[in-house]
C-alpha positions as CSV (number, residue, x, y, z in Angstrom):
1,M,3.6,-64.6,-4.6
2,K,3.1,-62.3,-7.5
3,I,0.5,-62.9,-10.3
4,L,-0.4,-61.3,-13.1
5,I,-3.8,-61.9,-15.1
6,V,-4.1,-60.8,-18.5
7,D,-7.6,-60.9,-19.7
8,D,-10.6,-58.7,-20.9
9,E,-13.1,-61.0,-19.5
10,G,-14.3,-59.2,-16.5
11,K,-15.7,-62.6,-14.9
12,K,-12.9,-64.7,-15.6
13,Q,-10.6,-61.9,-13.6
14,Q,-13.4,-62.0,-11.3
15,R,-13.5,-65.4,-10.4
16,V,-9.8,-66.1,-10.6
17,G,-9.4,-63.5,-8.1
18,Y,-11.9,-64.7,-5.7
19,L,-10.3,-68.1,-5.8
20,I,-6.7,-66.7,-4.9
21,K,-7.8,-64.4,-2.2
22,N,-9.8,-67.2,-0.5
23,S,-7.0,-69.9,-0.5
24,P,-4.9,-69.6,2.9
25,M,-2.1,-70.4,1.1
26,L,-2.3,-67.5,-1.3
27,E,-4.3,-64.9,0.8
28,N,-0.7,-62.9,0.9
29,S,-0.1,-63.0,-3.0
30,K,0.1,-59.5,-4.9
31,I,-2.7,-59.6,-8.2
32,D,-2.1,-57.1,-10.9
33,T,-4.5,-57.2,-13.9
34,R,-4.4,-56.2,-17.4
35,L,-6.8,-56.0,-20.2
36,T,-4.4,-55.8,-23.3
37,I,-1.5,-57.4,-24.8
38,S,0.1,-54.0,-24.9
39,E,-0.3,-53.1,-21.2
40,A,0.9,-56.3,-19.8
41,R,4.0,-56.3,-22.5
42,E,5.0,-52.8,-20.9
43,L,4.5,-54.2,-17.4
44,L,6.7,-57.3,-17.9
45,K,9.5,-54.7,-19.1
46,S,10.1,-53.9,-15.3
47,T,8.4,-56.2,-13.4
48,F,8.9,-60.0,-12.6
49,Y,5.8,-62.3,-11.8
50,D,5.7,-65.8,-10.6
51,F,2.6,-66.7,-12.7
52,L,1.3,-65.1,-15.6
53,I,-2.5,-66.1,-16.3
54,L,-3.3,-65.3,-19.9
55,D,-6.2,-65.4,-22.1
56,L,-5.6,-66.4,-25.8
57,N,-8.3,-64.6,-27.8
58,I,-7.5,-61.0,-26.5
59,A,-6.9,-57.5,-28.2
60,E,-3.6,-55.8,-28.7
61,D,-4.4,-52.3,-27.5
62,L,-8.2,-51.0,-26.4
63,G,-10.6,-50.7,-28.7
64,D,-9.0,-53.3,-31.1
65,E,-10.7,-56.7,-31.9
66,P,-9.6,-59.4,-30.3
67,S,-7.5,-62.0,-32.1
68,I,-7.8,-65.7,-31.3
69,N,-3.6,-65.9,-31.8
70,A,-2.8,-62.7,-30.1
71,G,-2.0,-64.8,-26.6
72,S,0.0,-67.5,-28.3
73,E,1.9,-64.8,-30.0
74,F,2.6,-62.9,-26.9
75,I,4.3,-66.0,-25.4
76,D,6.4,-66.2,-28.3
77,E,7.5,-62.4,-27.4
78,I,8.2,-63.3,-23.7
79,I,10.3,-66.1,-24.8
80,E,12.5,-64.6,-27.3
81,I,12.6,-60.8,-26.3
82,D,15.3,-60.0,-23.6
83,A,13.9,-56.9,-22.4
84,I,10.7,-58.8,-21.5
85,K,11.2,-60.1,-17.9
86,K,9.9,-63.7,-18.1
87,P,7.4,-65.0,-15.5
88,S,8.6,-68.1,-13.8
89,N,5.4,-69.9,-14.7
90,I,2.7,-69.2,-17.5
91,I,-0.8,-70.8,-17.3
92,I,-3.2,-70.5,-20.2
93,L,-7.1,-70.3,-19.1
94,S,-9.2,-69.5,-22.3
95,S,-12.9,-70.2,-23.3
96,N,-12.4,-69.6,-27.1
97,E,-12.3,-72.9,-29.2
98,D,-10.7,-71.4,-31.9
99,S,-7.8,-69.9,-29.7
100,K,-7.3,-73.3,-28.0
101,D,-7.1,-75.6,-31.1
102,H,-4.6,-73.1,-32.7
103,F,-2.7,-73.2,-29.2
104,K,-2.7,-76.8,-29.3
105,N,-0.8,-77.0,-32.7
106,E,2.0,-74.8,-31.6
107,T,4.9,-77.2,-30.7
108,N,7.1,-74.9,-29.0
109,K,4.5,-74.1,-26.4
110,K,3.4,-77.9,-25.4
111,G,5.3,-77.2,-21.9
112,F,2.6,-74.6,-20.9
113,E,-0.7,-75.8,-19.5
114,L,-3.9,-75.0,-21.2
115,L,-6.8,-74.6,-19.3
116,S,-10.6,-74.3,-20.6
117,F,-12.2,-71.8,-18.7
118,D,-15.8,-72.6,-17.9
119,I,-17.8,-70.4,-15.3
120,T,-20.2,-73.6,-14.6
121,K,-17.5,-76.1,-14.1
122,T,-14.9,-76.6,-11.5
123,D,-12.1,-78.7,-12.7
124,W,-10.1,-76.0,-14.1
125,E,-10.1,-74.0,-10.9
126,E,-8.7,-77.1,-8.9
127,K,-6.0,-77.6,-11.5
128,L,-5.3,-73.7,-11.2
129,L,-5.1,-73.8,-7.5
130,S,-3.3,-76.8,-7.2
131,K,-0.4,-75.3,-9.4
132,L,-0.5,-71.8,-7.6
133,E,-0.4,-73.3,-4.0
134,Y,2.2,-75.7,-5.0
135,H,4.3,-73.0,-6.0
136,A,3.7,-70.8,-2.7
137,Q,4.9,-74.0,-1.0
138,C,8.3,-73.9,-2.8
139,I,8.8,-70.3,-2.0
140,E,8.1,-70.7,1.8
141,Q,10.7,-73.8,1.8
142,R,13.4,-71.6,0.3
143,V,16.2,-71.2,2.7
144,P,16.6,-66.8,3.1
145,T,19.7,-65.6,3.0
146,E,20.7,-64.0,6.3
147,E,21.9,-60.9,4.8
148,K,20.2,-58.4,2.1
149,Y,22.4,-55.9,0.5
150,D,21.7,-52.6,-1.2
151,V,24.3,-52.8,-3.7
152,C,26.7,-55.5,-5.3
153,I,29.6,-54.9,-7.3
154,V,31.4,-57.2,-9.6
155,A,35.1,-57.2,-10.7
156,A,36.9,-59.3,-13.4
157,V,40.5,-59.0,-12.9
158,D,42.9,-58.6,-9.9
159,V,43.4,-54.7,-10.2
160,E,40.0,-53.9,-10.4
161,M,39.3,-55.7,-7.3
162,E,42.2,-53.8,-5.4
163,Q,40.7,-50.3,-6.5
164,L,37.2,-51.3,-5.3
165,K,38.3,-52.6,-1.8
166,R,40.3,-49.1,-1.2
167,L,37.0,-47.3,-1.7
168,W,35.2,-48.0,1.7
169,G,37.0,-49.3,4.8
170,D,36.3,-52.3,7.3
171,W,35.9,-55.0,4.7
172,K,34.4,-58.4,6.2
173,L,34.7,-61.8,4.6
174,V,31.2,-63.2,3.7
175,D,31.7,-67.0,3.5
176,Y,28.8,-69.4,2.4
177,Q,29.1,-73.1,2.5
178,R,29.5,-75.1,-1.2
179,D,29.8,-71.4,-2.3
180,S,33.8,-71.2,-3.6
181,T,33.2,-67.1,-4.5
182,R,34.8,-64.9,-1.9
183,Y,32.5,-62.2,-1.0
184,F,33.5,-58.8,1.2
185,S,30.8,-56.8,2.5
186,T,30.8,-53.3,4.6
187,N,28.5,-50.5,5.1
188,F,28.0,-46.9,3.8
189,V,25.5,-43.9,3.8
190,D,23.5,-42.5,1.4
191,K,22.5,-39.1,0.2
192,N,19.6,-39.2,2.7
193,G,22.0,-40.3,5.3
194,D,20.5,-43.9,5.4
195,A,22.9,-46.6,6.4
196,R,23.1,-49.2,3.5
197,K,25.1,-52.3,2.8
198,I,27.3,-53.1,0.1
199,L,29.0,-56.6,-1.2
200,I,31.7,-57.0,-3.6
201,A,33.0,-60.2,-5.4
202,Q,35.5,-61.2,-8.5
203,Q,34.5,-63.4,-11.1
204,S,36.7,-66.8,-11.2
205,E,37.7,-65.9,-14.7
206,M,37.3,-63.2,-17.4
207,G,34.5,-63.5,-19.8
208,M,30.9,-63.1,-20.2
209,A,29.8,-66.9,-19.2
210,S,31.7,-66.2,-15.5
211,S,29.9,-63.0,-15.4
212,T,26.8,-64.1,-16.0
213,F,27.4,-67.0,-13.7
214,L,28.3,-64.6,-10.6
215,S,25.5,-62.1,-11.3
216,T,23.0,-64.5,-11.2
217,K,24.3,-65.7,-7.5
218,L,24.1,-62.1,-6.5
219,I,20.8,-61.7,-7.6
220,I,19.4,-64.9,-6.1
221,Q,21.1,-64.7,-2.7
222,F,21.6,-61.2,-2.1
223,E,18.7,-59.5,-4.0
224,P,20.3,-56.4,-4.2
225,K,18.7,-53.1,-5.7
226,Y,21.7,-52.2,-7.8
227,L,24.2,-54.8,-9.4
228,I,27.5,-52.5,-10.8
229,M,30.0,-53.8,-12.7
230,V,33.2,-51.5,-12.5
231,G,36.9,-52.0,-14.3
232,I,38.7,-51.5,-17.2
233,A,37.4,-51.8,-21.2
234,A,38.5,-50.5,-24.5
235,S,37.4,-47.4,-26.2
236,T,36.4,-47.4,-30.0
237,K,36.6,-43.5,-30.3
238,D,39.6,-41.7,-30.3
239,E,38.1,-38.6,-28.9
240,Y,38.5,-40.3,-25.4
241,G,41.4,-40.7,-23.7
242,F,42.8,-42.9,-20.9
243,G,41.0,-43.3,-17.9
244,D,37.8,-41.8,-19.3
245,I,34.7,-43.5,-17.8
246,I,32.4,-45.3,-19.9
247,I,28.7,-45.8,-19.0
248,P,26.9,-47.2,-21.8
249,D,23.3,-46.8,-22.2
250,T,22.9,-49.9,-24.2
251,I,25.0,-52.8,-24.0
252,W,25.2,-55.4,-27.0
253,N,26.5,-58.9,-27.7
254,Y,28.7,-58.5,-30.9
255,S,30.0,-62.1,-30.9
256,S,26.4,-63.4,-31.0
257,G,25.6,-64.4,-34.7
258,K,27.0,-66.7,-37.4
259,F,29.9,-66.9,-39.9
260,I,29.5,-66.8,-43.5
261,K,31.4,-67.2,-46.5
262,E,31.3,-65.7,-50.1
263,N,33.0,-67.3,-52.9
264,D,36.4,-67.6,-51.8
265,S,36.7,-64.4,-49.5
266,E,37.6,-64.9,-45.9
267,A,34.7,-66.0,-43.3
268,K,33.4,-63.2,-41.6
269,L,31.1,-63.0,-38.5
270,L,27.5,-61.7,-39.3
271,P,26.4,-60.3,-35.7
272,D,22.9,-61.1,-34.6
273,A,23.2,-58.1,-32.1
274,K,21.1,-58.6,-29.1
275,S,20.9,-55.5,-27.0
276,L,20.1,-54.7,-23.6
277,L,19.1,-51.3,-22.2
278,L,20.1,-49.3,-19.2
279,N,17.4,-48.1,-17.1
280,P,15.9,-45.0,-18.0
281,R,15.9,-43.4,-14.7
282,I,19.7,-44.4,-13.9
283,R,20.2,-43.0,-17.6
284,D,18.6,-39.6,-16.9
285,I,20.8,-39.4,-13.8
286,I,23.9,-40.1,-15.4
287,Y,23.3,-38.4,-18.8
288,Q,21.5,-35.3,-17.5
289,T,24.0,-34.3,-14.7
290,D,27.2,-32.1,-14.8
291,F,29.9,-34.1,-13.0
292,G,32.7,-31.9,-14.1
293,N,33.9,-30.9,-10.6
294,E,33.6,-34.3,-9.2
295,L,35.6,-35.6,-12.0
296,Y,38.2,-33.5,-11.4
297,N,38.5,-34.3,-7.6
298,I,38.7,-37.9,-8.8
299,K,41.7,-37.3,-10.9
300,R,43.3,-34.9,-8.5
301,E,43.2,-37.6,-5.8
302,F,44.7,-40.2,-7.4
303,S,48.2,-41.1,-6.8
304,G,50.2,-42.5,-9.8
305,N,50.6,-42.8,-13.3
306,H,48.0,-40.7,-15.2
307,P,47.4,-38.6,-18.5
308,D,47.3,-35.0,-18.3
309,S,44.2,-34.5,-20.1
310,E,40.7,-33.9,-18.6
311,L,38.6,-36.8,-17.1
312,K,35.5,-37.3,-19.0
313,I,32.4,-39.6,-19.2
314,A,31.9,-41.6,-22.4
315,K,28.3,-41.7,-23.3
316,G,26.4,-44.3,-26.0
317,P,26.8,-48.1,-26.8
318,M,29.0,-50.8,-25.7
319,A,29.8,-54.3,-27.3
320,C,30.6,-56.8,-25.4
321,G,32.2,-59.9,-27.1
322,A,34.0,-63.4,-25.7
323,A,37.1,-62.6,-27.1
324,V,39.9,-59.8,-26.3
325,I,40.5,-57.8,-29.6
326,S,44.0,-56.3,-30.4
327,D,43.3,-55.4,-33.8
328,F,41.5,-52.3,-34.6
329,S,40.3,-53.6,-37.8
330,I,38.2,-56.4,-36.3
331,V,36.5,-53.5,-34.1
332,K,35.4,-51.6,-37.7
333,D,34.5,-54.9,-39.5
334,W,32.6,-56.2,-36.5
335,V,31.4,-53.3,-34.1
336,L,31.4,-50.0,-35.7
337,S,29.8,-51.4,-38.8
338,H,26.9,-52.5,-36.8
339,S,26.6,-49.7,-34.0
340,R,28.7,-46.6,-35.4
341,K,27.8,-44.7,-32.3
342,N,29.6,-47.6,-30.0
343,V,32.2,-46.1,-27.4
344,G,33.7,-49.3,-25.8
345,L,34.3,-52.4,-26.0
346,D,34.5,-55.4,-23.0
347,M,34.0,-58.9,-22.3
348,E,31.7,-59.2,-19.8
349,S,29.2,-56.4,-19.5
350,Y,26.6,-58.1,-21.1
351,G,26.6,-60.7,-18.8
352,I,25.4,-58.9,-15.8
353,F,22.6,-57.2,-17.9
354,F,21.5,-60.4,-19.2
355,A,21.4,-61.9,-15.2
356,A,19.6,-58.9,-14.2
357,N,16.8,-59.0,-17.3
358,N,15.9,-62.2,-16.9
359,S,16.0,-62.8,-13.1
360,F,12.8,-64.2,-11.5
361,V,13.7,-63.4,-7.9
362,S,14.0,-59.6,-7.9
363,N,13.9,-56.4,-9.7
364,T,17.5,-55.7,-9.6
365,L,18.9,-52.9,-11.8
366,P,22.2,-53.4,-13.7
367,L,24.7,-50.8,-14.4
368,C,28.4,-50.9,-16.2
369,I,30.9,-48.3,-15.2
370,K,34.1,-49.1,-16.8
371,S,36.9,-46.8,-17.6
372,I,39.2,-46.8,-20.9
373,S,42.7,-48.4,-20.4
374,D,43.5,-49.3,-24.1
375,F,41.9,-48.7,-27.8
376,A,41.6,-52.4,-28.8
377,D,44.7,-52.5,-31.0
378,T,48.2,-53.6,-31.1
379,K,49.1,-51.2,-28.5
380,K,48.0,-52.7,-25.6
381,G,49.8,-52.2,-22.3
382,D,49.2,-51.8,-18.7
383,A,50.3,-48.5,-18.1
384,Y,46.9,-46.8,-17.4
385,Q,45.2,-50.0,-15.8
386,R,45.3,-49.1,-12.5
387,Y,44.2,-45.5,-13.0
388,A,41.2,-46.7,-15.2
389,A,40.3,-49.0,-12.5
390,Y,40.4,-46.3,-10.0
391,T,38.6,-43.9,-12.3
392,S,35.7,-46.6,-12.7
393,S,35.3,-47.5,-9.1
394,S,35.7,-43.9,-7.7
395,F,32.7,-43.1,-9.9
396,A,30.7,-46.0,-9.2
397,K,31.2,-44.8,-5.4
398,L,30.2,-41.3,-6.1
399,L,27.0,-42.7,-7.7
400,I,26.1,-45.1,-5.4
401,E,26.5,-42.6,-2.3
402,K,25.1,-39.3,-3.9
403,Y,22.9,-39.9,-6.6
404,L,21.1,-43.1,-6.8
405,P,17.9,-43.3,-5.1
406,F,17.4,-46.5,-2.9
């Protein structure tokens, strides 16, 4: 079990640490400590915890004066900001009466337990240990998955799944009771010569809800190092061509927001654009590597209809929404007006990033690799769908086998 203690009182940290380490049920727990809100915030952007034990009267940065509202406001951040990985449980442990009184009046935090710290008493110790030990029992009783996988790949439609299956051979059907999803697994060798396991699955239908659901199942059941979405997408930039590979550094949900109507004008959507970011290490690999020769070979090895243009990588934000767009004026109004550098458009990518960023069981890293099959206009067709699905999945294989660290 992983526990984060955010507190600047040395005696309190020592006492809590002593209680945990001397409990037979918690002796294998990993404890991290931070003295300020800013330090805790940075840690929670990259690490999941089973428990956050938080002081209320604490400083934002080293050298700052503690604020009686700081801990309570930090909980608001944890709840509202997608980039912060949410601990499974939060326990407040505070000795400051003003902070506790303020916290008790926060109606949106009634579900979080508030314990009053007093070094001379033991009632708070018993309550804290009870919660921690019960959670440890729950973890022990979880039925472990028989297989863990290094990489899980998600596809939304048949043409994408077909191209995925041709990448590696010897696929085996992985069947789980009470799970209707059909999973296929195989092995591959990474750049260091180590054997790795890969699992692929197709969504039951197109869209963000289905991608979020499938991604969550994959993360919980198989705990992959990487969760990758491949497939086809629309381009919002005319400098790219059919089959070019979109690898977004930011994915944002353009369909989240509210419709507004001014006077007699048509109702327009005012997006509440929530964004999720690509892991910086993966971004550096993709954005700083010259893939020219490898892209040339990917195109050369395709047997079928493909454009004459050079195969390229499109870098920048990708917009994700709940519906197919076939009118470029909607792209201008809803997407480019809010993200001028946006390069792509799809219906699923935000779902896998959301699932990975909000999972409590692993540190799975999400990655979207989608290739251009249309330009979000009335000229939609399927002439290059197979080629786009091919370039997307082929580039995914290249990254997995030669570039991504394990």
